[in-house]
Structures are given as structure tokens and as C-alpha cells.
C-alpha positions, 0 to 999 in steps of 0.5 A: 207148075210152068207157063203155058209155052214151056208146058206146050215145048215139052208135051205135058198137060198140066202139073209136071211131078218129079221126084228129087233125090235128096234135098228139094233145091231150085238147082234138084227141081230145076235140074229134075225138070231139065233131066226128064224133059230135055228140050226145057235145057235152057229155057229157064236157066242160061246153058254156062251159068246155071242163072235164071233166065231174064223174065223167067220168076219163081214162087212158092207158097206166095213167095218169090223165091227168084232171087233166094240162092239156088241151093237155099231148101224150098218150103216144106209144103213144096218139098212134100208136094203139097205146095207147087214150085211156079215156074211163072213167065213175066210181063215187061211194060206197063 
């Protein structure tokens, strides 16, 4: 699942379904997302460092995965497609 502004940028309707080769990790999911929607390159991760952009968070199975290493396997329900991997735009301020 992507925030509305990224869905608009990529011209997607709602959830984006991806098929990932090998183990499902943050890196492999984001690689597949950027391969399918090249316009999203650099919006979620920095071009050079591949690190998550500030104010972008990753959630799955009611857990914040934002600070997990990018090659950590995602929870099984996400890997099988039963649960979404969510990219969320964080808000700053009070």
C-alpha cells in the first residue's frame, strides 16, 4: 500500500500487487516496486544510499519496520500476500 500522493504519481488505483523473486524483504519489495513504477525511484529511498527517506515509514502486520535492516525477511503473511506491506508518509509537528 502506498500513500495517496505516490499512488497518484505512479498512476495506480489502490493497492499495488508485486511479485518478488526470492525472499520478500524491504529491499526486494522496493526494488520490484521501483522496477514496475520507475517514476517512484528516489521517492521512497535515496538514489545513492538506498536508505529510507525521512518522513517515510514502513509497516506490516501492525509493526513498524522502518528501522529494520533492509534485507530482513518480511513477516510470512506479507510474503504470501495475506497482509500488506505499507509505505506511509509520516507527519511532523504536533
